[in-house]
C-alpha positions in Angstrom: 34.9 51.2 39.0 35.2 47.5 39.4 33.5 45.4 36.7 30.5 43.5 37.6 31.2 39.8 38.3 29.9 37.4 35.7 26.7 35.7 36.5 27.0 32.0 37.2 25.1 29.5 35.2 24.0 26.0 36.3 23.0 22.7 34.7 19.6 21.4 35.8 21.5 18.7 37.8 23.0 21.5 39.9 26.5 21.6 38.4 28.0 25.0 37.7 28.7 25.4 34.0 32.1 26.4 32.9 32.6 29.9 31.4 33.4 28.5 28.0 30.3 26.2 28.0 27.7 28.0 25.9 25.1 25.3 26.3 22.7 24.6 29.0 24.0 21.3 30.2 27.2 20.0 31.8 29.3 17.4 30.0 27.9 14.4 31.8 24.3 15.5 31.3 25.0 16.3 27.6 26.4 12.8 27.2 23.3 11.3 28.9 21.0 13.3 26.7 22.8 12.1 23.6 23.0 8.5 24.8 19.3 8.2 25.5 18.7 8.7 21.7 21.2 6.1 20.7 19.8 3.0 22.5 17.2 1.9 25.0 18.2 2.8 28.6 19.2 0.2 31.2 16.3 -0.5 33.5 16.1 -2.5 36.8 14.3 -5.8 37.2 11.3 -4.1 38.9 10.7 -2.0 35.8 8.9 -5.0 34.3 6.6 -5.6 37.2 3.5 -3.5 36.3 0.0 -4.5 35.6 0.4 -3.2 32.0 3.4 -5.5 31.4 1.6 -8.5 33.0 -1.3 -8.1 30.6 1.0 -7.7 27.6 3.1 -10.8 28.4 0.0 -12.8 29.2 -1.4 -11.8 25.8 1.9 -12.7 24.1 1.8 -9.4 22.2 5.2 -7.8 21.6 3.4 -4.6 20.4 1.6 -4.2 23.8 4.9 -4.8 25.6 6.5 -2.1 23.5 3.7 0.3 24.4 4.1 -0.5 28.1 7.8 0.0 27.7 7.5 3.4 26.0 4.9 4.8 28.4 6.3 3.6 31.7 5.8 6.7 33.7 8.1 6.2 36.7 11.3 5.5 34.8 10.9 7.4 31.5 9.1 10.5 32.6 12.2 12.4 33.7 14.4 11.5 30.8 12.0 11.6 27.9 9.2 13.9 29.1 5.6 13.4 30.1 4.7 11.2 27.1 7.6 8.8 27.7 9.5 7.4 24.7 7.9 8.4 21.4 7.1 5.9 18.7 9.6 7.7 16.4 12.4 7.1 18.9 11.4 3.5 19.5 11.4 3.0 15.8 14.8 4.5 15.5 16.2 1.9 17.9 14.5 -0.9 16.1 15.1 0.3 12.6 11.4 1.0 11.8 9.4 4.0 10.8 6.8 5.4 13.2 3.8 4.1 11.3 5.2 0.5 11.4 5.7 0.8 15.2 2.1 2.0 15.5 0.8 -0.9 13.5 2.7 -3.4 15.6 1.4 -1.8 18.8 -2.2 -1.8 17.7 -2.4 -4.7 15.3 -2.5 -8.4 15.7 0.4 -10.1 17.6 3.6 -10.7 15.8 4.1 -14.4 15.4 7.6 -14.6 13.8 10.2 -15.9 16.2 13.1 -14.1 14.7 11.2 -10.8 14.8 10.4 -11.4 18.5 14.0 -12.3 19.3 15.2 -9.1 17.7 12.9 -6.9 19.7 13.7 -8.7 22.9 17.4 -8.1 22.4 17.1 -4.5 21.5 14.8 -3.7 24.5 16.7 -6.1 26.8 13.5 -7.9 27.9 14.3 -10.5 30.6 14.2 -14.0 29.1 12.3 -15.4 32.1 9.3 -13.2 31.2 9.0 -14.6 27.7 6.5 -17.2 26.3 9.1 -18.5 23.8 12.7 -19.6 24.0 15.5 -17.4 22.8 18.1 -19.1 20.6 20.3 -21.4 22.7 17.9 -21.5 25.6 16.9 -24.8 27.2 14.7 -23.5 30.0 11.1 -24.7 30.6 8.5 -22.3 29.3 6.2 -20.7 31.9 3.3 -19.0 30.1 1.3 -16.4 32.0 -2.5 -16.6 32.4 -4.2 -15.2 29.3 -6.0 -11.9 29.2 -9.8 -11.9 29.4 -10.3 -11.8 25.7 -9.0 -15.1 24.1 -9.1 -13.5 20.6 -6.2 -11.3 21.6 -3.9 -14.3 22.1 -1.3 -15.4 19.6 0.6 -18.3 21.0 3.6 -19.5 19.1 2.9 -22.7 17.2 3.7 -24.4 14.0 2.4 -21.4 12.1 5.5 -19.4 13.0 7.3 -21.1 10.1 4.7 -19.9 7.7 5.4 -16.2 8.3 8.1 -14.6 6.3 10.8 -13.5 8.7 11.1 -9.8 8.2 7.6 -9.1 7.0 7.0 -6.7 9.8 9.7 -4.4 8.2 7.9 -4.6 4.9 4.3 -4.0 5.8 3.2 -7.6 5.6 -0.2 -8.4 7.1 0.0 -9.9 10.6 -2.5 -12.6 10.0 -2.9 -15.4 7.4 -5.5 -16.0 4.8 -6.1 -14.6 1.4 -6.7 -10.9 0.6 -7.5 -9.2 -2.6 -8.4 -5.8 -3.9 -8.8 -3.1 -1.3 -8.4 -5.7 1.6 -4.9 -6.5 0.3 -4.0 -2.8 0.1 -5.2 -2.3 3.6 -3.4 -5.3 4.9 -0.1 -4.2 3.5 -0.4 -0.6 4.5 -0.7 0.8 1.0 -2.2 4.1 2.2 1.3 4.9 3.5 3.4 2.7 1.2 6.8 4.1 0.2 7.5 5.2 -3.4 9.5 2.0 -4.3 6.8 -0.3 -3.0 4.1 1.8 -4.7 5.9 1.6 -8.0 6.4 -2.1 -7.7 2.8 -2.6 -6.9 1.9 -0.9 -10.2 4.5 -2.7 -12.3 5.1 -6.2 -10.7 2.4 -6.8 -8.1 2.6 -7.0 -4.4 5.1 -9.8 -4.1 8.2 -8.1 -5.4 9.4 -6.0 -2.5 7.1 -7.1 0.2 8.4 -10.6 0.3 11.8 -11.2 2.0 14.1 -14.0 1.1 12.3 -16.7 2.9 8.7 -18.1 3.0 8.0 -16.4 -0.3 5.1 -18.6 -1.4 3.3 -18.7 1.9 3.8 -15.0 2.4 2.4 -14.4 -1.0 -0.8 -16.2 -0.3 -1.2 -14.1 2.9 -0.9 -10.9 1.0 -2.7 -11.4 -2.3 -4.7 -14.0 -4.1 -2.8 -13.2 -7.4 -1.2 -16.4 -8.7 2.6 -16.7 -8.5 4.7 -19.2 -10.3 6.9 -20.3 -7.4 10.6 -20.7 -8.1 11.1 -22.9 -5.1 9.3 -24.4 -2.2 9.0 -21.9 0.7 10.7 -24.3 3.0 13.9 -24.3 1.0 15.2 -21.3 2.8 14.6 -19.8 6.3 16.2 -16.8 7.7 17.5 -17.5 11.2 18.9 -14.6 13.1 20.5 -16.9 15.6 22.6 -18.6 12.9 26.0 -16.8 12.3 27.6 -16.5 8.9 29.4 -19.5 7.6 32.7 -17.6 7.4 34.2 -16.4 10.7 35.7 -13.2 9.3 32.2 -11.8 8.8 30.9 -12.6 12.3 31.5 -9.1 13.6 29.9 -7.5 10.5 26.8 -9.8 10.9 26.5 -8.9 14.6 26.7 -5.2 13.9 24.1 -5.3 11.2 21.8 -7.1 13.7 22.6 -4.7 16.5 23.5 -1.3 15.1 22.5 0.6 18.3 25.3 -1.3 20.2 27.7 -0.3 17.5 26.6 3.4 17.7 27.0 3.3 21.5 30.5 2.0 21.1 31.3 4.8 18.6 30.1 7.4 21.1 32.1 5.9 23.9 35.2 6.0 21.7 34.6 9.7 20.9 34.1 10.5 24.6 37.2 8.7 25.6 39.3 10.4 23.0 37.8 13.8 22.0 41.0 14.8 20.1 40.7 11.7 17.9 37.0 12.1 17.3 36.1 11.2 13.8 32.4 12.1 13.5 32.9 14.7 10.7 30.8 13.7 7.7 33.6 14.2 5.2 35.9 11.9 7.1 33.3 9.2 7.4 32.5 9.5 3.7 36.2 8.8 3.0 36.0 5.7 5.2 32.8 4.5 3.4 34.6 4.9 0.1 37.5 2.9 1.4 35.2 0.1 2.5 33.5 0.2 -1.0 36.9 -0.3 -2.7 37.8 -3.1 -0.2 34.6 -4.8 -1.3 35.4 -4.4 -5.0 39.0 -5.7 -4.4 37.8 -8.7 -2.3 39.9 -7.5 0.7 37.8 -9.3 3.3 40.3 -8.7 6.1 39.9 -4.9 5.6 36.1 -5.2 5.5 36.1 -7.2 8.7 38.2 -4.4 10.3 36.3 -1.4 8.8 32.7 -2.2 8.7 31.6 -2.9 12.3 33.2 0.4 13.5 32.1 2.3 10.5 28.4 1.3 10.8 28.4 2.4 14.4 30.0 5.8 13.5 27.5 6.5 10.7 24.6 5.4 13.0 25.8 7.7 15.8 26.3 10.6 13.4 22.8 10.1 12.0 21.3 10.6 15.5 23.2 13.9 16.0 23.2 15.4 12.5 22.0 18.9 11.9 19.1 19.4 9.6 21.4 20.7 6.9 23.5 17.5 7.0 20.6 15.1 7.0 20.7 14.3 3.3 24.4 13.6 3.3 24.1 11.4 6.4 21.2 9.4 4.9 23.3 8.7 1.8 26.2 7.6 4.0 23.8 5.2 5.8 22.5 3.7 2.6 26.0 3.3 1.2 27.5 1.7 4.2 24.6 -0.8 4.6 24.9 -1.6 0.8 28.5 -2.5 1.3 27.6 -4.6 4.3 24.9 -6.3 2.3 27.3 -7.2 -0.5 29.9 -8.3 2.0 27.5 -10.7 3.8 26.4 -12.1 0.5 30.1 -13.1 -0.1 30.1 -14.5 3.4 27.2 -16.8 2.6 24.9 -15.0 5.1 21.8 -14.2 3.1 19.8 -13.4 6.3 22.3 -10.7 7.4 22.6 -9.5 3.8 18.9 -9.1 3.6 18.7 -6.9 6.7 21.5 -4.7 5.5 20.2 -4.3 2.0 16.7 -3.6 3.2 18.0 -0.9 5.5 19.9 0.6 2.6 16.7 0.7 0.6 14.7 2.3 3.4 17.3 5.0 4.1 17.6 5.8 0.4 13.9 6.2 0.2 14.0 8.6 3.1 16.6 10.6 1.2 14.4 10.4 -1.9 17.4 9.1 -3.8 16.1 6.8 -6.6 19.7 6.0 -7.7 20.6 4.5 -4.3 17.2 2.8 -4.0 17.9 1.0 -7.3 21.4 0.1 -6.2 20.2 -1.4 -2.9 17.3 -3.1 -4.6 19.8 -4.9 -6.9 21.6 -6.1 -3.8 18.3 -7.5 -2.6 18.0 -9.4 -5.9 21.4 -10.9 -5.2 20.3 -12.0 -1.8 17.4 -13.8 -3.4 19.8 -15.4 -5.8 22.1 -16.6 -3.1 19.1 -18.0 -1.2 18.1 -20.0 -4.3 14.8 -17.9 -4.9 15.7 -17.4 -8.5 12.3 -16.3 -9.9 12.1 -13.6 -7.2 15.8 -12.7 -7.9 14.9 -12.0 -11.5 11.9 -9.9 -10.8 13.6 -7.9 -8.1 16.6 -7.2 -10.4 14.2 -6.0 -13.1 12.4 -3.9 -10.5 15.7 -2.1 -9.8 16.2 -1.5 -13.5 12.6 -0.1 -14.0 12.9 2.1 -10.9 15.7 4.0 -12.7 13.1 5.4 -15.1 12.5 8.1 -12.5 16.2 9.0 -12.1 17.2 12.6 -13.0 18.5 13.1 -16.5 21.7 14.6 -15.1 22.6 11.2 -13.7 22.5 9.5 -17.1 25.9 7.7 -16.7 25.1 6.4 -13.3 21.7 5.3 -14.4 23.1 3.4 -17.3 25.7 1.8 -15.0 23.1 0.7 -12.5 20.5 -0.4 -15.0 23.0 -2.5 -16.9 24.2 -4.1 -13.7 20.6 -4.9 -12.7 19.9 -6.5 -16.0 23.0 -8.6 -15.7 21.7 -9.8 -12.3 18.4 -10.6 -13.9 20.2 -12.5 -16.6 22.2 -14.6 -14.2 19.2 -15.5 -12.1 17.3 -16.5 -15.2 20.2 -18.7 -16.3 20.5 -20.4 -13.0 16.8 -21.5 -13.3 17.4 -22.7 -16.8 15.4 -20.0 -18.6 17.6 -19.5 -21.7 15.3 -17.1 -23.4 14.9 -14.7 -20.5 18.6 -14.9 -19.7 19.6 -13.9 -23.1 16.9 -11.2 -23.4 18.2 -9.5 -20.2 21.8 -10.0 -21.4 21.0 -8.3 -24.7 19.3 -5.3 -22.9 22.4 -5.0 -20.6 24.6 -5.0 -23.7 22.6 -2.1 -25.1 23.3 -0.1 -21.9 27.0 -1.0 -22.2 27.1 0.3 -25.8 25.6 3.6 -24.7 28.2 3.9 -21.9 31.0 2.9 -24.2 33.4 2.3 -21.2 33.7 0.3 -18.0 32.7 2.4 -15.1 32.2 2.2 -11.3 29.4 4.0 -9.5 28.0 3.4 -6.0 30.1 0.2 -5.7 28.6 -1.0 -9.0 30.9 -2.2 -11.8 29.4 -2.2 -15.3 30.5 -1.8 -18.9 31.3 -3.7 -22.1 33.8 -6.0 -20.2 31.3 -6.9 -17.5 28.8 -7.8 -20.2 31.4 -10.0 -21.9 32.1 -11.7 -18.6 28.4 -12.4 -18.1 28.2 -14.0 -21.5 30.6 -16.6 -20.2 28.8 -16.9 -16.8 25.3 -17.2 -18.4 26.5 -20.0 -20.7 28.1 -21.8 -17.8 24.9 -21.6 -15.7 22.9 -22.9 -18.7 25.2 -25.9 -18.9 26.7 -25.0 -22.3 30.4 -25.3 -21.5 31.4 -25.1 -25.2 29.5 -21.9 -25.7 31.1 -20.5 -22.5 34.6 -21.4 -23.8 33.8 -19.7 -27.1 33.2 -16.4 -25.3 36.2 -16.6 -23.0 38.6 -15.0 -25.5 36.3 -12.0 -26.0 36.9 -10.9 -22.4 39.6 -8.3 -22.2 40.3 -7.9 -18.4 43.0 -5.3 -19.2 40.2 -2.8 -19.9 39.1 -3.0 -16.3 40.8 -1.1 -13.5 43.4 -3.3 -11.9 41.9 -2.7 -8.4 38.8 -4.6 -9.4 40.3 -7.9 -8.4 37.0 -9.4 -7.2 35.5 -9.2 -10.7 38.6 -10.6 -12.4 38.9 -13.6 -10.0 35.1 -14.3 -10.3 35.4 -14.4 -14.1 38.3 -16.9 -13.8 36.3 -19.2 -11.6 33.7 -19.3 -14.4 36.5 -20.0 -16.8 37.5 -23.0 -14.6 33.9 -24.2 -14.6 33.7 -24.1 -18.4 36.9 -26.1 -18.6 35.4 -28.6 -16.1 32.4 -29.0 -18.5 34.8 -29.8 -21.3 36.8 -32.2 -19.1 39.9 -30.1 -19.4 40.9 -30.5 -15.7 44.4 -29.1 -16.1 43.1 -25.9 -17.7 40.5 -25.6 -15.0 43.2 -25.8 -12.3 45.3 -23.2 -14.1 42.4 -20.8 -14.1 41.8 -21.3 -10.4 45.5 -20.7 -9.6 45.4 -17.5 -11.7 42.3 -16.3 -9.8 44.1 -17.0 -6.6 47.1 -14.9 -7.6 44.7 -12.0 -8.4 42.4 -12.2 -5.3 43.2 -15.0 -2.9 40.4 -14.2 -0.4 37.8 -14.2 -3.2 39.1 -17.6 -4.5 39.5 -19.2 -1.1 36.1 -18.1 0.2 33.8 -18.4 -2.8 31.2 -21.0 -2.7 31.8 -22.0 -6.4 35.5 -22.7 -5.6 34.2 -25.1 -2.9 32.2 -26.9 -5.6 34.9 -27.0 -8.4 38.0 -28.0 -6.3 36.4 -31.1 -4.8 35.4 -32.1 -8.4 38.9 -31.6 -9.5 40.1 -33.7 -6.6 37.9 -36.5 -7.7 39.6 -36.3 -11.1 43.0 -35.8 -9.6 44.7 -38.4 -11.8 43.7 -36.4 -14.8 45.4 -33.2 -13.8 49.0 -32.5 -14.7 50.0 -31.4 -11.1 48.3 -33.1 -8.3 50.6 -31.4 -5.8 49.4 -28.0 -6.9 45.8 -29.2 -6.7 46.0 -30.5 -3.2 47.9 -27.4 -2.1 45.1 -25.3 -3.4 42.5 -27.4 -1.7 44.4 -27.1 1.5 44.5 -23.2 1.2 40.7 -23.3 0.6 40.3 -25.5 3.8 38.8 -28.3 1.7 41.1 -31.2 2.9 39.7 -31.4 6.5 
């Protein structure tokens, strides 16, 4: 008797499914289903021509525009279901949690230009519909007629500069004015505040993690009436998403951090084009993240420029497709890769990009309920503050990272000591830069206690800490406090041989401080020798570091006092300081 013929199966698009296809979709439909979760879809020009959009643009309310975008029946119904695009999915594209999307859609209009620019780029909103100019635009603005209720309007004006740039990511209130008590809690969303923010509210007040690296003082007055001793005027630093990093090698990393969905899309396209070379397994990506971490510790900027843009896209793409059982591992991957990106952009003198990367690392670590990684990323945020010149906030944020480790599991004692000690060293360095000798030495002493308990130099989550690093910071703190003689006294106590040879970044950075101490003692030949030694260990670190670009010009001005002017000028040329 002849066997009964197999029953044919079809995709909903009408394509007959192959016999070995156990799913319900053909390959093109499966790709389309996956792609719609990675980034917003392409839409035609007429998509934006609805009554709901017209009201939203007239009101200059990006939240209303987002809601009109999500719920657009004609274009989104078939792909995303009757409800259109969910707030969860929109938040995924924008790097926000669902409650944050909800607050932006229903709250007061967002006034910050950088935030608006970011949303416009992600959602691909046509520039001619906007009430503000995008970076680089010169067109005349055409503002739509306002909605009936003038109270709903939020025109861009000089008040834009008074909003901290990424407050919308950190639950800042949308309006100005003072708030206290229960009002402040409501304004910042404390009913749903994350564990890190909640802990910081209890320990350090509202300003520690809710204030980004710009507009600190004005943002503080908008959040709480608690008095803050400002470290610097709020106008001293402004995050500008339109401004690329000062070093060209980091441009691709910066762009990827700003537009991770584009990077994820590229990763998926690569996998589709070469299924045999597909590298979306979590173990393989973990090895790549570890490689990037070591490239950061060894100051291999060329390798970081090659690895990070593609790696961020791969991790983002994998996070959107991961099974429930893999979610924790993927969240840790995300936190780690954004931490590396944050530290890298700090080195590239791009505190705005570093802030975004470090904040994402914190948020993802919180989702993973990983206090160790939250602390590590929070320390990165402290370094962003330090690079931006917000030294009081840098100290407080570094101390927050140390305090947060109180909740770390006892089984992670070694890692906890490593991260706490490193955070205390960051706090010490920030205090020294603002001339607070007492606080700098107190934090340094606390870090030394952690090093004594560790009794070895160790590396964990890209963090280097131990007795040698404490000795290095004794030199650095003395230099920052302007005591060159004290710094020179501590130099012989540093035994770089105790550190792994691969940690070239730390070695070179120490030698830059040695050169600075010699400069303070007017020993210019010794200063040049220290810089040349640092160059042999980590040329990229020496050539790119901002302190090198301060010390070498000073040496050039004292060129007649150095033993070898030819070596000095050659070094200056390699650092691109002669042009």
